[in-house]
C-alpha positions, 0 to 999 in steps of 0.5 A: 478756316477749313472744317477739320475731319474731326469737326466733320465727323462729330457734326455727321454723328450729331445729325443722326441724333434726332430729326430727319436730314436729306443726304444728297450725292455729288459725283464730282468736286463741282456737284459737291460745291453746288450741293454745299451752296444749296444748303444741305448738311452732309453729302455722300458719294454715289457709285453710279454717279462716280462710275458714269463721270468716268464713262463706265458702268456702276460697279466698274471702279476700283478700290484705289479709284474710289479711295482717290474719289473719297479723298477729293470729295471729303476735302471739297467742302466744309460738309461731312461726306458719307462714303458708298463703300459698296461691299468694301471691295472684298469678300473676307472680313479681314480684307474688308478691314483693311479697305475700311481703314484705308477709307477712313484715311481719306477723311470721310465722316461715314461709310457703308458696307453692303451684304451684296457680293457685287455678283448677280449670280452669287447674290448676298453674302451668307448671313453669318459671313455678312455679320462677320464683315460688318463686325470687321469693318466696326473693329477697323473704324474703332482702331482708328479712333476716328469717330467714322459712322458705319452704316450697314446695308441690306441689299435683298430688295434691290438684288432680287431677294425681297424677303423682309423677315430675312432683311430684319434678321440681318439688320438686327445682327448688324446693329449688334455687330456694331453698325451705327445706322441701317439701310435697306434701299429699295423699300418704299411702303410705310409698313416696310419702313416702319418694320425697319425702324422698329427692328433696332434702335439705330438710325434708319436711312431711306432711299428717296422714292419720291415721297416728301422728306416729311413723310419719310420722317413721320415713318421714322427715318433719320436721314434720306439719301438719293443714291445716283438720282441727281447724277441721273438727272444731271446726265439725262439732261445733258444727253437730251440737250446734246441729242436735240443739238446733234439731231435737230440743229436747235438749241432750246435746251441751252436757254433753260440753263443760265450760266450766270448763276453758276460761275459765282458759286464756283468762284467762291472757292 
């Protein structure tokens, strides 16, 4: 029997109660099924991986395409799915709320809203607007009575504005505005992670930097996500194998990828 959206959402919230879990990022149904087979407890979309699979650059997909993608992955496995919902595909809080409600309807167990405008020239949203956007997302989720978990992301360390004081200010305000989880992609030093963990009582998401999960857990992180890392590995291996064949006429890379173990996984449905 398929696991319901309600059950997935409850399971996802429970994962944040204690310990530290890894949240890997599939980019299509096949990769989602492989990650479930590998034993993970939850999944998250990746904006980069999705865009690359469509032959586009990160950030070059539409709201409708993201909603369709979320719906397909949310129903592809028995695992909860968190949506990388970028900036909510809108600037104004009311528009963010409208789009968040649409995302909830796809069946996701969680979603993230970030304070980056999506435009390098504009950078981050002003503080008050950034907080209002999180509050609007919270209100939209509450109106659905879905239990979807809201993560608020502060993007300064990824977007050329690595100001820890401002980041912590934003995280505290995001938590007060209703975020269930906070996330600062781009940090990797122990002092930075511990500062984020200490800023609020909310669970903290840590973007994997190569450190062991045990280290992130010891620093206080509650979940570790991979972003586009797995998609990067997959597409780079594909590119390397293809270039070997095209440029050298040899097939050594193919010998390192046994087909026999894959089909049984997908054949399970």
